[in-house]
N, C-alpha and C positions, 0 to 999 in steps of 0.2 A: 841488440844493445840495450842495456838497462839504464834506468835513472833512479834517483833516490828522492823520496819525499819525507818531509817532517810533518806529522799530523798531530795537532792538539785537539783533544775532545773534552767536552764538558756537557753535562745534562743529566736528565732523569735516567736512573739505572733500571734495568729490567732483566729477568732471567735470560741467560744465553746471549746477552748483548755482545760481550767480548768475543764469544765463540762465533757469532754471526759476522762480526767485523773481520776476524781472522780468516773465516771461511771465504768471504768475498775476496780478500787479498790473495788467498791460495788459488781460488778459481781463476783468477786473472794472471796467474804465473808469478805472483809476488811473494815476498817473505818479509816478516818482521825482523829487522836487524837488532833493534833495541826497543824496549817498551817499559814504561813506568806508569802504572794505572792504580788509582786508589778509589775506594768507595767510602762515602761518609753520608750518613742519614739519607740513604736511598738515592744519593747523587753519585755521579762518577766523574772523575777528572783524570786526564792522562796525556801522555806524549808518546808517540810511536814513530820510529824511523823505519821506513819501508824501502826495500829494493824491488823494483818492478820493471818489466819490459816497457820501453818508451811508448810503444803503441797501445799499451793498456793503462797508462797513467791517468788519462782523462776519464776513462770509464771507472777507475777506482775512486777518483774524486767524486764523480757523480753518485756512485754507490754509497759512499760514506755520508753524502749530503741527503740521501733519501730517508735517513732515520729522523723522523720529525722531532723526537724527544732529545736529539743530540745536536749540539753545536760543534761542528768540525771546521777547523781552519787548516788548510793544506798548503804547504810551501814547498816549492821545488828547491832541492839542495843544488846550488850552483855546480860544484865539483866535489865529489867525495874525497876526503883526505885519505891518502894511502895508509892503511893500517900498519904496513910493514915498517914504517919509519918511527913508530911509537911502541912503547911498552906500557900497558895499562897497569897501574899499581893501586892497591888499596892501602891507605896509610891511616894509622891511629895516632892521635895526638893527645897527650895528657899533661896537664900543668895546673899550677895554682892559677886561679882566675885573676884577671885584671882587665881594665878597659882597653880596647884596641887590639886584642889578640888576633881576632879574625882579620882585621885590616893588615896587621904586621905579617901574618902568615901568608895571606894572599899576595902581598907585595913581594915577599921572598920568592914565591913560586913564579910570579909574573917576571921578576928580574932574571930568573934562570930560563924562562921560556917554556914553562910547564902550564898546560891547560887544565883547569879544574872541570871535571865532568860532573861531579856531584860532591856536595859538602853537607854534612849534618853535624851540628854541634849542640851541646847541652852544657848547662851550668848546674852543678849539684852542690847544694849546701851541706856542709859537714859540721853540725853544731858542736860536736865533741872536740873538734880541732879548732873551731872558731874561724873557719875559712870556707871558701867556695872553690870547688874544683872545676876546671874546664876540660871537657872531653869532646873530641871531634873525630869524625871519620871522613876521609876524603878519597875519592876515586879520581886519579889524575892520569893524564897522558904524558909520559916522560919520553922525550926524544932519545934515540939510541945513543947519541953522543954524550948524554949526561950520565955521570957516575952516580949510582944510587946512594952509595955511602956518603959521598960529598953532599948530595941533596939532603939526606937525613941530618948531617952535621949542620948545614946551613939553616935548616928549619929549627933545630934545637938551640940555635944562637938567639932566637927571638926572645926567649925567657930562660933564666938561669936553671930552673928546675924542670924545664920542658923535656918530655920524653916523646920521641917520634919513632914509630916502628912500622915495618911492612907487615900487613896482615896476609897470611897465606890463604 
């Protein structure tokens, strides 16, 4: 039987650090399900979701904590969400900018029962047009019972000129 762990890491980067963490996981029979790791100014920060045999979970926790330059926080995931009940979609949103767009978009998604996995947004000034554009990319978990076209329509109602599309 396996369990899942969510691991956050932050600290001093060094050559092969990510490889060493992945190798420790593999040696104990685990695998990285999802990871997001960034480097900035010789520092590393990341989040990793690991699936591992129950009997090896504590040893993996100990191994991650043996890296003195790394602060690791490891949380047991209570129960994995069955992936079969969701379709993961990447959405692109484009609109004229205004205050409250992110709030309004997230409210629409929450009302429909959609979980946001990742959101990145930018505001880009266009001096020639005298306005600012809002651009966002979202990774969302959409329940099987939600019609994707209706989801896109609901999101586009947030702003008159908003365009929402599924990124392949």
